[in-house]
C-alpha positions as CSV (number, residue, x, y, z in Angstrom):
1,M,120.4,142.3,96.9
2,L,117.1,143.2,97.4
3,L,116.5,140.2,94.7
4,A,118.2,138.3,96.9
5,S,116.1,139.0,100.0
6,V,113.0,138.6,98.6
7,M,114.1,134.7,97.3
8,L,115.4,134.1,100.6
9,V,111.9,135.4,102.3
10,R,110.3,133.0,100.0
11,T,112.9,129.6,100.1
12,T,112.0,130.4,104.2
13,Q,108.5,130.4,103.9
14,E,108.7,127.0,101.3
15,N,110.4,125.2,103.8
16,L,108.2,126.4,106.7
17,A,105.2,125.1,104.4
18,D,106.8,122.1,103.6
19,R,107.3,121.2,107.5
20,N,103.9,122.2,108.8
21,I,105.6,125.2,111.1
22,R,103.8,128.3,111.2
23,A,106.4,131.2,111.8
24,G,105.4,133.6,114.9
25,F,105.1,133.4,118.6
26,G,102.2,132.3,119.2
27,F,103.5,128.8,120.3
28,L,104.2,130.3,123.5
29,G,100.8,129.9,125.1
30,Q,100.8,126.5,124.3
31,A,101.4,124.0,127.4
32,A,104.4,123.6,127.3
33,E,103.9,119.4,128.3
34,F,107.5,118.7,129.7
35,A,109.0,118.8,132.9
36,I,111.8,120.6,134.1
37,G,114.1,119.0,136.9
38,E,115.0,122.9,138.9
39,T,112.3,125.5,139.1
40,P,113.0,128.4,141.2
41,I,109.0,129.1,140.1
42,A,106.5,127.0,140.4
43,Y,106.4,125.2,137.2
44,S,104.5,121.9,136.0
45,P,104.0,120.3,132.2
46,S,100.9,121.6,132.1
47,D,101.9,125.3,132.1
48,S,102.6,127.4,129.0
49,Y,105.8,127.6,126.9
50,A,106.0,131.1,127.9
51,R,106.2,130.0,131.9
52,A,109.5,127.2,131.0
53,V,111.3,130.3,128.9
54,L,110.9,132.4,132.3
55,V,112.1,129.6,134.1
56,G,115.0,129.1,131.9
57,V,116.2,133.0,132.2
58,L,115.0,132.6,135.9
59,N,117.8,129.3,136.2
60,T,120.3,131.6,133.8
61,T,120.3,134.7,135.9
62,G,120.8,133.0,139.5
63,L,123.6,130.4,137.9
64,A,125.1,133.7,136.0
65,A,124.6,135.7,139.7
66,V,126.6,133.0,141.5
67,A,129.6,132.3,139.4
68,I,130.3,136.0,139.0
69,V,130.6,136.0,142.7
70,L,132.4,133.3,143.6
71,S,135.0,134.1,140.3
72,T,135.2,137.8,141.4
73,L,136.2,136.2,144.9
74,L,138.6,133.6,144.0
75,G,139.8,135.4,141.5
76,F,141.1,138.5,143.8
77,L,142.2,135.9,145.8
78,I,144.5,134.0,143.1
79,G,145.8,137.5,141.9
80,F,147.2,139.2,145.3
81,A,148.7,135.6,145.6
82,R,150.5,135.8,142.3
83,L,152.1,139.4,144.0
84,S,153.3,137.2,147.0
85,G,156.6,137.8,148.2
86,N,156.6,134.2,149.1
87,W,158.0,132.0,145.8
88,V,156.0,128.7,146.5
89,I,152.8,131.0,146.9
90,A,153.6,133.0,143.8
91,R,154.4,130.3,141.7
92,T,151.4,128.0,142.9
93,A,149.2,130.8,142.0
94,G,151.1,130.9,138.8
95,G,150.7,127.1,137.7
96,Y,146.7,127.3,138.2
97,I,146.3,130.6,135.7
98,E,148.1,129.1,133.1
99,V,146.8,125.2,133.5
100,V,143.1,126.7,133.7
101,R,143.9,129.3,130.9
102,N,145.1,126.4,128.5
103,L,142.4,124.1,129.0
104,P,138.8,124.2,127.2
105,L,136.2,125.1,129.8
106,L,133.3,122.6,127.9
107,L,136.6,120.0,129.1
108,Q,137.0,121.6,132.7
109,L,133.2,121.1,132.9
110,F,132.8,117.4,132.2
111,A,135.9,116.5,134.0
112,W,134.1,118.4,137.1
113,Y,131.0,116.9,136.2
114,S,132.3,113.3,136.2
115,F,134.7,114.1,139.3
116,L,131.4,114.8,141.5
117,L,129.1,112.4,140.4
118,N,132.1,109.8,141.3
119,A,134.1,110.8,144.3
120,L,131.0,112.7,145.9
121,P,129.4,109.5,148.3
122,H,126.0,108.0,147.8
123,V,122.7,109.4,149.4
124,K,122.3,106.6,151.9
125,R,126.0,107.6,152.6
126,A,126.3,111.5,152.5
127,V,127.9,114.4,153.8
128,L,126.4,115.8,157.1
129,L,127.5,119.5,157.4
130,P,127.1,122.3,159.7
131,G,123.9,124.1,159.7
132,G,121.9,121.2,158.0
133,L,123.4,120.9,155.0
134,V,123.5,117.7,153.3
135,L,126.1,117.0,150.7
136,S,126.0,113.9,148.0
137,N,126.4,113.1,143.9
138,R,123.0,114.3,144.0
139,G,123.8,117.6,144.6
140,L,123.4,119.9,147.5
141,N,120.4,120.2,150.3
142,L,119.9,122.7,152.5
143,P,117.3,124.0,154.8
144,A,114.7,126.8,153.3
145,F,111.5,128.8,154.4
146,A,108.5,126.4,153.8
147,E,106.8,129.4,152.1
148,P,109.4,130.4,149.0
149,S,107.6,134.1,149.8
150,A,109.1,134.4,152.7
151,F,112.5,134.3,151.0
152,W,111.6,136.4,148.2
153,L,110.0,138.8,150.8
154,L,113.7,138.7,152.8
155,A,115.5,139.1,149.8
156,G,113.9,142.3,148.5
157,A,114.0,143.3,152.3
158,L,117.8,143.0,152.1
159,V,117.7,144.8,148.7
160,V,115.9,148.1,149.8
161,A,118.0,148.1,152.8
162,A,121.2,148.6,151.0
163,L,119.2,151.3,149.0
164,L,117.9,152.9,151.8
165,G,121.7,152.7,153.2
166,G,122.9,154.5,150.0
167,L,121.1,156.7,150.0
168,L,122.0,157.6,153.5
169,A,125.4,157.6,152.9
170,R,124.9,160.4,150.3
171,R,122.6,162.5,151.8
172,W,123.8,162.4,155.8
173,R,127.1,164.2,156.9
174,P,126.7,164.0,160.4
175,A,129.9,166.2,162.3
176,D,130.5,163.3,164.9
177,P,133.6,161.5,163.6
178,R,131.7,158.2,165.0
179,L,128.2,158.8,162.6
180,A,130.5,160.4,159.8
181,S,132.8,156.7,160.3
182,L,129.4,154.9,160.3
183,A,127.9,157.0,157.4
184,R,130.9,155.9,155.4
185,G,131.8,152.5,156.5
186,G,128.3,151.1,158.0
187,W,126.1,152.6,156.7
188,I,123.7,149.7,155.2
189,L,124.0,148.4,158.9
190,A,121.2,150.1,160.5
191,P,118.6,150.2,157.8
192,S,119.4,146.6,157.4
193,L,119.7,145.6,161.0
194,V,115.7,147.7,161.2
195,L,114.3,146.0,158.2
196,I,115.4,142.5,159.0
197,I,114.7,142.5,163.1
198,A,111.6,143.7,161.7
199,L,110.8,141.4,159.6
200,L,112.3,138.1,161.3
201,V,109.0,138.6,164.0
202,P,106.5,137.4,160.9
203,L,108.8,135.3,159.3
204,S,109.7,133.4,162.2
205,R,106.2,131.3,161.9
206,P,106.7,129.4,159.2
207,A,109.6,127.5,160.2
208,M,112.9,126.5,158.1
209,V,112.2,123.6,156.4
210,A,115.6,121.0,156.6
211,P,116.6,118.2,154.3
212,Q,115.3,114.5,155.3
213,L,116.0,111.0,153.8
214,G,113.5,109.8,151.8
215,P,113.0,106.4,149.8
216,F,115.2,108.1,147.0
217,N,117.1,111.5,147.8
218,Y,117.1,114.2,150.6
219,E,113.2,115.7,150.6
220,G,112.5,119.0,151.6
221,G,114.5,121.9,151.7
222,L,116.2,123.7,148.7
223,E,118.3,121.3,146.3
224,L,121.0,122.3,144.2
225,S,121.8,119.4,141.8
226,V,125.2,118.5,141.1
227,E,124.6,120.2,137.7
228,F,124.2,123.4,139.5
229,L,127.4,122.8,141.7
230,T,129.6,121.7,138.5
231,L,128.4,124.9,136.5
232,V,129.1,127.3,139.8
233,V,132.3,125.5,140.4
234,G,133.5,125.3,136.9
235,L,132.7,128.8,135.8
236,S,134.2,130.0,138.3
237,V,137.1,128.6,138.6
238,Y,137.9,128.8,134.6
239,T,136.9,133.2,135.5
240,A,138.8,133.5,138.1
241,A,142.1,132.7,136.2
242,Y,141.5,135.7,133.9
243,I,140.5,137.4,136.7
244,A,143.4,137.2,138.7
245,E,145.2,138.3,135.9
246,I,143.3,141.4,135.5
247,V,144.2,142.2,139.3
248,R,147.4,141.7,139.1
249,G,148.2,143.8,135.6
250,A,146.1,146.8,137.4
251,I,148.4,146.5,140.9
252,Q,151.8,146.2,139.2
253,S,150.5,149.8,136.7
254,C,150.2,151.9,140.2
255,A,153.3,153.7,140.1
256,A,155.9,152.1,142.8
257,G,156.2,155.9,144.7
258,Q,152.2,155.4,145.9
259,R,153.6,152.0,148.1
260,E,156.4,154.2,149.7
261,A,154.5,157.2,150.0
262,G,151.6,155.2,152.1
263,I,154.6,153.3,153.9
264,A,156.4,157.1,154.5
265,L,152.7,157.5,156.5
266,G,153.1,154.8,158.4
267,L,150.7,152.5,156.9
268,R,151.2,149.0,157.4
269,P,151.5,146.2,154.1
270,G,148.0,145.6,154.5
271,Q,146.7,149.0,154.8
272,V,148.9,150.5,151.8
273,M,146.7,148.1,149.5
274,R,144.0,148.7,151.1
275,H,143.5,152.2,151.3
276,V,146.0,153.3,148.6
277,I,146.7,150.7,145.8
278,L,143.4,148.9,145.8
279,P,141.4,152.0,145.0
280,Q,143.8,153.3,142.2
281,A,143.9,149.8,140.4
282,L,139.8,149.5,141.1
283,R,140.1,151.9,137.8
284,S,141.8,149.5,135.5
285,I,140.3,146.3,136.7
286,I,136.3,147.4,136.5
287,P,136.0,147.4,132.6
288,P,138.0,143.7,131.8
289,M,136.4,142.3,134.7
290,V,133.1,143.6,133.9
291,S,133.7,142.2,130.3
292,W,134.8,138.7,131.7
293,H,131.5,138.8,133.4
294,I,129.9,138.8,130.5
295,N,131.8,136.1,128.7
296,T,130.6,134.4,132.3
297,V,126.8,135.0,131.6
298,K,127.1,133.4,127.8
299,N,129.1,130.6,129.0
300,T,126.4,129.5,131.5
301,S,125.0,128.4,128.2
302,L,126.9,125.2,128.5
303,A,124.7,124.3,131.1
304,V,123.1,122.4,127.7
305,A,126.0,119.7,127.7
306,I,125.4,119.0,131.4
307,G,121.6,118.7,131.9
308,Y,120.8,122.0,133.8
309,A,117.8,123.5,132.8
310,D,119.5,127.0,131.4
311,I,117.4,129.3,128.6
312,V,119.3,127.4,126.2
313,S,118.3,123.8,127.1
314,V,114.7,125.2,127.4
315,V,114.2,126.2,123.9
316,D,116.3,123.6,122.8
317,S,113.2,121.5,124.1
318,I,110.7,123.5,122.8
319,I,112.6,123.6,119.3
320,N,112.3,119.4,119.2
321,Q,108.8,119.6,120.0
322,T,107.4,122.2,118.2
323,G,109.7,123.1,115.2
324,Q,109.9,126.5,115.4
325,A,113.6,127.1,115.6
326,I,113.6,130.6,114.1
327,E,111.5,131.8,116.6
328,G,113.6,129.7,119.1
329,V,117.2,131.0,118.0
330,L,116.2,134.5,118.5
331,L,114.9,134.0,122.0
332,I,118.1,132.3,122.9
333,M,120.1,135.9,121.3
334,G,118.0,138.2,122.5
335,T,118.0,137.1,126.4
336,F,121.8,136.9,125.8
337,L,122.0,140.2,123.9
338,L,120.1,141.9,127.0
339,F,122.1,140.1,129.6
340,S,125.1,141.3,128.0
341,I,123.9,145.2,127.5
342,S,122.5,145.6,130.6
343,I,125.6,145.0,132.3
344,S,127.5,147.6,130.0
345,R,125.1,150.0,130.8
346,L,125.4,149.1,134.2
347,L,129.2,149.9,133.7
348,N,129.0,152.9,131.8
349,W,126.7,153.8,134.7
350,Y,128.8,153.4,137.6
351,N,131.8,154.9,135.9
352,D,129.4,158.0,135.3
353,R,128.7,158.2,138.9
354,L,132.2,157.9,140.0
355,G,133.6,160.3,137.1
356,W,136.5,158.0,136.6
357,S,138.5,157.7,133.1
358,F,138.9,154.4,132.5
359,S,142.6,154.7,130.5
360,A,144.5,152.5,132.1
361,T,145.7,149.3,130.9
362,A,145.4,146.1,133.0
363,G,147.0,143.2,133.0
364,V,150.3,144.2,131.3
365,G,152.8,143.4,133.8
366,R,154.8,140.5,134.2
367,G,156.3,137.9,136.5
368,S,155.2,137.9,140.4
369,G,156.1,139.8,143.8
370,A,158.7,137.2,144.5
371,P,162.0,137.4,143.3
372,P,163.2,134.5,140.4
373,V,165.0,131.8,142.0
374,N,169.3,132.6,142.1
375,L,171.2,129.2,141.4
376,S,174.6,131.3,140.6
377,S,176.1,129.6,144.3
378,I,175.1,128.5,147.1
379,Q,175.6,131.4,149.2
380,A,173.1,133.2,146.2
381,F,170.7,130.5,146.7
382,A,170.6,131.0,150.6
383,G,170.1,134.3,150.5
384,W,167.1,134.2,147.9
385,A,165.6,131.3,150.0
386,R,165.9,134.0,153.6
387,R,164.1,136.9,151.7
388,A,161.6,134.6,149.2
389,L,160.6,131.7,151.9
390,F,161.5,132.9,155.4
391,G,161.8,136.2,155.6
392,S,159.1,136.3,158.6
393,R,157.7,133.8,160.8
394,R,154.2,134.4,158.7
395,Q,156.3,133.6,155.5
396,S,158.1,130.9,156.8
397,A,154.4,129.2,157.7
398,L,153.4,130.1,154.8
399,S,156.0,128.4,153.1
400,I,156.5,125.2,155.1
401,A,152.8,124.7,154.5
402,A,152.6,125.1,150.7
403,G,155.4,122.9,150.3
404,L,154.2,119.8,152.4
405,A,151.1,120.8,150.4
406,W,153.4,120.1,146.9
407,L,155.0,117.5,148.3
408,W,151.7,115.7,149.4
409,L,150.1,116.2,146.2
410,F,153.0,115.1,144.2
411,W,153.2,112.1,146.4
412,R,149.6,111.6,145.5
413,V,150.3,111.8,141.8
414,L,153.4,110.1,141.7
415,D,151.5,107.4,143.3
416,W,148.6,107.2,141.4
417,A,149.9,107.4,137.5
418,V,153.2,105.6,138.2
419,L,153.8,103.3,141.2
420,Q,150.4,101.5,141.3
421,A,149.4,102.4,137.9
422,V,148.2,99.8,135.1
423,V,149.6,99.4,131.8
424,D,149.0,95.1,131.1
425,G,146.3,92.9,131.6
426,D,142.2,93.9,131.9
427,A,139.8,96.2,133.2
428,Q,139.3,94.3,135.8
429,A,143.2,94.5,136.7
430,C,142.7,97.9,137.1
431,R,139.3,98.1,139.0
432,A,141.2,95.6,141.3
433,A,144.3,98.4,141.7
434,G,144.6,101.6,142.7
435,G,146.4,103.4,140.2
436,A,145.8,104.9,136.7
437,C,144.7,102.5,134.4
438,W,147.1,103.4,131.4
439,L,146.0,100.0,130.1
440,F,143.0,102.0,129.1
441,I,144.9,105.2,127.0
442,R,146.4,101.8,125.1
443,E,142.7,100.4,124.3
444,N,141.1,102.9,123.5
445,Y,143.5,105.8,121.8
446,R,142.5,105.7,118.3
447,L,138.7,106.1,119.3
448,I,139.7,109.1,121.2
449,L,142.3,110.6,118.3
450,F,140.1,109.6,115.3
451,G,137.0,108.1,117.0
452,T,135.1,106.4,113.7
453,Y,137.0,107.1,110.7
454,P,137.6,103.8,109.3
455,E,140.7,102.0,111.2
456,P,142.4,101.0,107.1
457,L,142.2,104.6,106.4
458,L,144.1,105.6,109.5
459,W,147.3,106.7,107.9
460,R,145.1,109.9,106.5
461,P,144.2,111.4,109.8
462,V,147.4,111.0,111.0
463,L,149.2,112.7,108.2
464,V,146.6,115.2,108.8
465,C,147.5,115.7,112.4
466,G,151.5,115.8,111.4
467,L,150.9,118.5,108.8
468,F,149.4,120.5,111.5
469,A,152.2,119.8,114.0
470,A,154.9,120.7,111.1
471,A,152.7,123.7,110.2
472,L,152.6,125.0,114.2
473,A,156.5,123.7,114.6
474,L,157.3,126.4,111.9
475,S,155.5,129.3,112.7
476,F,158.3,129.8,115.5
477,V,161.3,129.8,112.9
478,R,160.9,133.7,112.9
479,R,162.6,134.3,109.1
480,L,159.5,132.3,107.7
481,W,156.8,135.2,109.6
482,G,155.3,136.9,106.6
483,P,153.8,135.8,103.8
484,S,155.6,132.3,104.3
485,I,154.3,131.4,107.5
486,A,150.5,132.4,105.4
487,L,151.4,130.1,102.7
488,V,152.5,127.4,105.2
489,W,149.1,127.2,107.1
490,L,147.2,127.9,103.9
491,V,148.6,124.7,102.1
492,T,147.6,123.0,105.6
493,L,144.4,124.1,105.3
494,V,143.2,122.9,101.9
495,A,145.2,120.0,101.8
496,A,143.5,118.1,105.3
497,P,140.2,118.1,103.9
498,I,141.8,116.9,100.8
499,L,143.6,113.7,102.6
500,M,140.8,112.8,105.3
501,S,137.9,112.8,102.0
502,G,140.2,111.4,99.8
503,K,138.5,111.2,97.2
504,A,139.4,114.1,95.0
505,L,143.3,111.8,95.3
506,G,140.8,108.5,93.5
507,L,141.2,107.2,97.3
508,T,138.6,105.1,99.2
509,P,136.2,108.0,99.4
510,A,135.8,108.6,103.0
511,P,132.1,110.7,104.0
512,M,132.6,113.5,106.4
513,G,130.2,111.8,108.5
514,E,132.9,109.2,109.5
515,W,135.2,112.4,110.1
516,S,135.6,113.0,114.2
517,G,138.8,113.2,116.6
518,L,141.8,115.7,116.7
519,P,141.6,116.2,113.0
520,V,138.2,117.5,113.1
521,T,139.7,119.8,115.7
522,L,142.2,121.1,114.1
523,I,140.7,121.6,110.9
524,L,137.8,123.6,112.4
525,A,140.1,126.1,114.7
526,S,142.6,126.4,111.6
527,S,139.7,127.2,109.2
528,A,138.2,129.6,111.7
529,V,141.2,131.6,112.4
530,I,142.6,131.7,108.7
531,C,139.6,131.8,106.7
532,A,138.2,134.8,109.3
533,F,141.4,137.2,108.9
534,P,140.1,138.4,105.8
535,L,136.5,139.1,106.9
536,A,138.1,140.7,109.4
537,V,140.1,143.1,108.0
538,A,136.8,143.9,106.2
539,L,134.7,144.3,109.3
540,A,138.0,146.9,111.1
541,L,137.6,149.1,107.5
542,G,134.1,148.8,107.7
543,R,133.7,150.3,111.1
544,Q,136.7,153.0,110.1
545,S,134.2,153.4,106.9
546,Q,133.2,157.1,105.8
547,L,129.6,155.2,104.3
548,P,127.2,155.7,107.3
549,V,125.0,152.0,105.6
550,V,128.6,150.1,105.6
551,R,129.4,151.5,108.9
552,A,126.7,150.4,110.9
553,L,126.4,147.0,109.1
554,S,129.8,146.7,110.3
555,A,129.5,148.0,113.6
556,G,125.3,145.7,113.4
557,F,127.3,142.4,112.9
558,V,130.2,142.8,114.8
559,D,127.9,143.7,118.2
560,V,125.4,140.9,117.4
561,M,128.1,138.1,117.3
562,R,130.1,139.4,120.6
563,G,126.6,139.7,122.3
564,V,125.2,135.9,121.8
565,P,126.7,132.9,123.1
566,L,128.5,130.9,120.4
567,I,126.4,128.1,121.1
568,G,123.5,130.3,119.7
569,V,125.6,130.8,116.8
570,L,126.1,126.8,116.4
571,F,122.4,126.3,117.1
572,M,121.7,128.8,113.8
573,A,123.8,127.2,111.4
574,A,123.1,123.3,112.7
575,V,119.1,124.3,112.8
576,M,118.1,127.5,111.0
577,F,120.4,127.6,108.1
578,P,118.3,124.2,106.5
579,L,115.1,126.1,106.8
580,F,116.6,129.3,104.5
581,V,117.8,127.2,101.9
582,P,116.0,125.3,99.3
583,E,116.2,121.3,99.3
584,W,118.8,121.1,96.9
585,L,121.5,123.0,98.0
586,S,122.3,120.5,101.1
587,I,125.4,121.5,102.7
588,D,127.0,118.9,105.6
589,S,126.5,120.0,109.3
590,L,130.4,120.2,109.3
591,V,130.8,123.1,106.6
592,R,127.9,124.8,108.5
593,V,129.6,124.6,111.6
594,A,133.1,125.9,110.4
595,I,131.5,128.5,108.3
596,A,129.7,129.9,112.3
597,L,132.7,129.9,113.8
598,I,134.6,132.2,110.6
599,L,131.5,134.6,111.3
600,F,132.5,134.1,115.2
601,T,135.8,134.5,114.8
602,A,135.8,137.1,112.7
603,A,133.7,139.5,114.8
604,Y,135.9,139.2,117.8
605,M,139.1,139.6,115.4
606,A,137.8,143.1,113.8
607,E,138.2,144.4,117.1
608,A,141.4,143.3,117.4
609,I,142.3,144.8,114.2
610,R,140.3,147.9,114.6
611,G,142.1,149.0,118.1
612,G,145.3,148.7,115.7
613,L,143.5,150.5,113.1
614,L,142.9,153.5,116.0
615,T,146.6,153.4,117.2
616,L,147.6,154.6,113.7
617,P,148.0,158.3,113.7
618,D,147.0,159.9,110.7
619,G,149.8,161.9,109.5
620,Q,150.6,157.7,108.0
621,R,147.6,158.3,106.1
622,Q,148.5,161.7,105.0
623,A,151.9,160.9,104.2
624,A,150.7,158.1,101.5
625,M,148.2,160.5,100.0
626,A,151.3,163.3,99.9
627,L,153.2,160.9,98.3
628,G,150.8,160.1,95.3
629,L,149.6,156.5,96.9
630,T,145.9,156.0,95.5
631,G,143.5,154.8,98.7
632,W,144.1,150.9,97.6
633,Q,147.8,151.6,97.8
634,S,148.1,153.4,101.4
635,L,145.9,150.6,102.8
636,R,147.9,147.7,101.0
637,R,151.3,149.4,101.9
638,V,151.1,151.8,104.7
639,I,148.0,151.2,107.2
640,L,147.5,147.5,107.3
641,P,151.0,146.4,107.7
642,Q,151.5,149.0,110.5
643,T,147.9,148.2,111.8
644,L,149.0,144.2,111.9
645,R,151.8,144.4,113.5
646,V,150.3,145.9,116.3
647,S,147.0,144.0,116.6
648,M,149.0,140.5,115.7
649,P,149.0,139.4,119.2
650,G,145.3,140.2,119.9
651,I,144.7,137.6,116.6
652,V,146.7,135.2,118.2
653,N,145.1,135.4,121.5
654,T,141.9,135.1,119.4
655,A,143.4,131.9,117.8
656,I,144.1,130.1,121.1
657,S,140.6,130.9,121.7
658,E,139.5,129.2,118.9
659,V,140.8,126.1,119.4
660,K,139.3,125.9,123.0
661,N,136.1,127.2,121.1
662,T,136.1,123.9,118.9
663,T,134.8,121.7,122.0
664,L,131.7,123.6,122.0
665,V,131.1,122.1,118.4
666,L,129.8,118.3,120.0
667,I,126.3,120.1,121.3
668,V,125.5,120.2,117.8
669,G,126.3,116.9,117.1
670,V,129.7,117.1,115.1
671,F,132.4,114.7,117.1
672,D,135.2,116.4,117.7
673,V,138.1,115.0,120.1
674,L,136.2,116.4,123.1
675,Q,133.4,114.1,122.3
676,T,135.4,111.2,121.4
677,T,136.9,110.8,124.6
678,R,134.1,111.2,126.5
679,L,132.8,108.2,123.6
680,A,135.5,106.0,124.9
681,Y,134.4,105.9,128.4
682,M,130.7,105.5,128.0
683,D,131.7,101.8,127.8
684,V,130.7,100.5,130.4
685,E,134.2,98.0,131.1
686,W,136.1,101.4,130.6
687,R,133.3,103.7,132.4
688,P,135.3,104.5,136.0
689,F,138.7,105.4,134.0
690,Y,137.3,108.8,132.7
691,V,140.1,110.5,134.7
692,E,142.8,109.1,132.5
693,A,140.5,109.9,129.5
694,Y,140.7,113.7,130.6
695,V,144.1,113.6,131.3
696,M,144.7,112.8,127.4
697,T,142.3,114.7,126.3
698,G,143.2,117.9,128.3
699,T,147.4,117.1,127.6
700,I,146.3,117.9,124.0
701,F,144.8,121.2,124.3
702,F,147.1,122.3,127.0
703,V,150.0,121.4,124.4
704,I,148.4,123.5,121.8
705,C,147.0,126.5,123.4
706,L,150.5,126.6,125.1
707,S,152.5,126.4,122.0
708,L,150.3,129.3,121.0
709,S,150.7,131.8,124.1
710,R,154.2,131.1,123.9
711,L,154.0,131.5,120.2
712,S,152.2,135.4,121.1
713,L,154.6,136.0,123.4
714,R,157.6,136.0,120.9
715,L,155.6,138.4,118.5
716,E,154.9,140.8,120.9
717,Q,158.8,140.5,122.3
718,H,159.9,140.9,118.3
719,L,157.1,143.8,117.5
720,S,158.5,145.6,120.6
721,H,162.0,145.4,119.3
722,T,161.0,146.2,116.2
723,R,159.4,149.5,117.4
724,K,162.2,150.5,119.2
725,N,164.3,150.3,116.6
């Protein structure tokens, strides 16, 4: 191992010397010589690379902070709606969660970006909102202080006020009930008002600058670009779906007696929720919600695909200019590791301060607060409607309003997708019509599904997609669960690249550079899950090893992979890997990306398997030893079968995530189905019909992810039935 490390270092040094690249971070002091669109601090191309990196870090921090706040508020709102006694509201929230969770985040970001660019009005026809806000397809302009220091001074004052209020709430225990109420609930009001009033006097001199229409755009004030708005909306909507399920599961995990006790005390339902249920549910909500906030921070790395200057985008520009790939990737990984560790430490501190023990499991409950539809008879349906739709005046108003909204939405979709849709003619006919242009799908479906693969050989990717579809269908046959279905997937995974290449079968060869579209997505996702499984088992066992070196290496690998975004891992595979190997060892970018996905998936899958190992009673190991089994025999025949039975749902959930994660490979130049979708409407003739393109691609991902979700549910039911027996 030492010899291999020495050879790796020597090869890296030779490759850097051949490319005339000096290792180290000395380049950070050089002039950046590139512009950054949005800068929270003063920056110009003459500033150093270090200042450019600082701008990227601040942009990432601001984006993550706004997305975390909005996703939390929206997640709680959707979670409460999921538990509503109104059938329409509950099912609407459930549909939102089902759709959003089964579509890749990057696809949603592209869809939001295209929508905001095309749906919002031009700058000349911008929407003027109350408070001096201006909304257009360039972004959102709002008034701001003439001096940036005034804003930071006011923000600092609010932070100081909050700290003083917290100190006052802990130390001040007045006997007067009114003062005690102020100390408990309104403790931040007094110091905040004092500081704000004290600061508003000197701050009243520098006037607020309102946006004014210039020759090309609104000028003055604070400008939030359409890229920033896209990321905020996309990240908030996506994360809120998962937070909503966490909130729903935590509230449903509270004992029913708590609600009954609150009602018996004379509390209204809203007061019971606010004072009894929610404080108990927070113990189960906070840990998984903070984990999703960490994911939100890592998901900000997708800003590079939209064109927003986050840390990944800035470092990517630096790498392109300087060639310092190793240092650049280390900057990305270090930044996100720092964010992840800081948020985790904050959660632990919060846990210690409140003395909470996070032992409850959120997200285990199912269903909603609304009773299921009863169609057994007319009388039964009428009774259900009275309870679930028209139980009170407020519920009746909600049902009518939601029903009208759904009818309006249904009519608009029907009118767009069917009544005014265009299936024949040309692009000009589509522009003249007001409905969907399904002609675009008919003309471009080959490009969307198979990309640049040679047209005379298209039967190969079609057969590959058929093989994967058959393997997925066979996965629902319960009699095949076990080695049989594993063999089916293994054969499919081996046959797919052989068919795509054709060289091994004596057919016309098709180089990997020509592979694109849906087959690439399926091959990457399947290889990531199947090949990561044995590595994940080894990592999970390594974290339980008695050897400190093995345990430390396994834990370090898992923590690093889980602490950085997938884009960082993909950059490492695409940019850094060629620096570590000799020139004669050339590996195609598709293979490098597949290896990166395998390593990333293995880290998450290892944690699911380790959770299964921790639930296994020690008596199982002791019983195996008492029967005279060796360590390997007890592991293979006793420990692993029970562990995998418990952790299989988590493994399937990881597989669902990897199907969606394959969309990120387009950032490093691999043409998956999402990239070929974008290529299809890049032609000027078809550019207005991006909605139809994303509807087709979104449907593909939704069907795949929904199928895997249903497979996971069947596995959970089967394992639950097996444990009961």
